[in-house]
N, C-alpha and C positions, 0 to 999 in steps of 0.2 A: 608167678602165681599170687593171687590175692586171697588172704585168709578172711573168712566172713563169719560173722555171728548173726544168728536170727533173733530178732527182738519182737516181742508181742506186747501190744498196748492193752490197757485195762478195758478200752472201749470196743474191742473186737477180737475175732478169732484169727484174722490174717496175720502172717508173720512176715516181717520186712528184714531185708539183708543190710548189714552195715559192716564197714571195715572194722576188724577186731582190734581191741587193745590187747597187748601181750598178756596182761594179768587178769583178763576177764574170765569169769567162770559161769557155768550154767546156774540159773536161779539168781544171778546178780541183778540188781536193779540199776539201770543206766539212764543217763541223760543223752538224748540224741536230737539232732536238728532235722526237722521234716518240713514239707511244704507248708504246713500249718504252724510252724514255729517250733520252739523247743518242746519236747515231750519226754515223759518218763515211761520206760518200758521194762519188761523182764526178759532176760536172756534165756532162750529155750534150746538153742544149740550153738556149738562153736566149732571152729576148725574146718568149716566147709571151704573148699578151695575152688577158685575159678581162674581161668586165664583172663588176662586183661582184655584181650580181643573179643572174648565171649560176652562181656558185660554190655548190656543195652545202653547204659549211661554210667558215668563214674559214681562209685558208691560213696556215701557220706560216712564220716568216721563217728564212732561213739565218742562223745565229748568227755564224759567222765563216768566213773562207777560211783554210785551213791554211797556215802559213808553212813555209819550208824547214826550220826547226828542228822544227816539229811533225811534218813528214813524216819527218825523220830519226829522231825519237824513236819514231814509230809503226813504222818499219822495224826498229828495235832491239827493240821489244816483240814483234814478230812472229817475230824470230829466237829470242827467249826462249820464245815459244809452241811452236816446233818442238822446243826442247830439253826442255820439260816434258810434251809430248804423251804419251810413254810412261807417265808417272805417271797421266795421265787414263785411258789404256787399262787400266792395272792396276786402277784404281778401278771402272771399268765392269764388268770381269770379276769383281771382288770381289762386286758386287751382282747379277751374273747378268743384266744388262740386255741386251735384244736391240736394240742400236743400234750404228751404225758411225760413229766420229768422223771428221770431214772436215778441219777445221782449227780452230786456236785464234786468236782475235783479242783485242785489248785496246781499252779506252776510251782517249781521248786523254790522260787524266791517268795512265793505267797502273794505276788502282785497281780496275778491273773486267775480269775475264777472261770471254770469250764463247766457248763451244764450239758449233760448228755440227756437226750430225750428221744421218744418215739413219736411217730405221727404217720398217718395213712398216706400223706402226700407232702408236697412242699409247703413250707410255712414262711410267711414274711414276718420275721421277728425283729426287724431293724428298730422299731420304736421301743420294743421291750428291752433290747440290749442297751439302748441309750438311757432308758429309765433305770435299769439295774446298775449301770456304770455310775450314774449320778448318786444313787442310793448308797452303794458300797464303796465308792471312790476307788474302784479298781477296774482294770480292763476285764471285760466279760466276753466270753466266747460261747456260742451254742453249737453243739454238734449232734446231728441226727444219727441214731443207731438203729439197727434192725432188731427183730424179735429174738433171734439167736444170740445176738450180742447182749441184749437185755438180760436174758437168762444166765449168760456167763457172769455178768456183773452181780446179779442178785444171788446166784447159786440156788441150791435146793437138792431134792432127792427125786430120782426117777421112779418109775413103777417097779423097778427091780429092787428098790430099797437102798441103792447105792447113790453117792453124790453124782450129780449129772456130769456126763463125760466132758462137756465143754469147759466146765469149771475145774475139773480134777486133772485131766491129762491131754485132751485134744489140743493140738497146736495149729491145726488147719482143718477145714472141712471140704469134703467132696460133695458133689450134687447128690442129694438123696431123692429117690423116686419111688413111686408106688410099686414098680416092678420088683424092687428089692424086697418089699414086704410080702408080695404074693407067694414067694417060695416058702415063707414061714407060716402063712395062714392059708389053709386049704379052702376054707369057705368063710363067708360072712366078713370078708375083709372090709374095713372102713378106715378112713383117715384118722378118725378119733381114737381108734384102738391102737394106732401106731404113732401117735403124736406125743411129743414131749412137752415140758413145761412152757416152751416158747410157742406152742401151737403149731409148730412145723413138724415134719416127719422126723422121727428119732434118729440121731446120728449113728447110734449103735447098729442100725439096720445094715450099714455098709460093712460091718465087721463079720456078718454072717457068712458061712461057707457059700461060695458061688457068687458073692457080691463084691469081693475084693478085685480091684482092677489088676490085670496082669502087668507086670513091669516090663 
């Protein structure tokens, strides 16, 4: 049996499985290797077990649990990211790219800057990346995220007055449909009435009686 921990990254709602370290705990921040390089994520579940034969591909291991010093350094990097964001915006405007920056993040060693952005379609940002790398003398990566991911990054409050679900407790999302809303609103149903901060149908519609999928 393989023990697995679920890791969620700041840029999205999806949870990815990694081989557990013995001392890892829920809410730990960890460094893992992904297809896009090293990433920092938060552990959202532990001790999930799989048979080796049931795995589609070998799981990568958690490389390390972040120390207090690591987390302090990361916090300082993110402050720096807020300070230099206006320069990123200027560069985006310089190249006339149709994209909206969401946040800047850094690698654990501070040598890579990651810009998360939204856009309606694909964006050719190769010239922008080269310019940014020359300006800041660091490796620069750009990653496109969706509207739900953007809402999770920013946070906020829903129409219920509570912090939005994706920011506070949801670790994955199911498909949300208008059919889920029709059972709650007998007449005058419109997408605007049941849309969240992200502009998509509210995740909490899936929590209503009759909308939960049978296991």
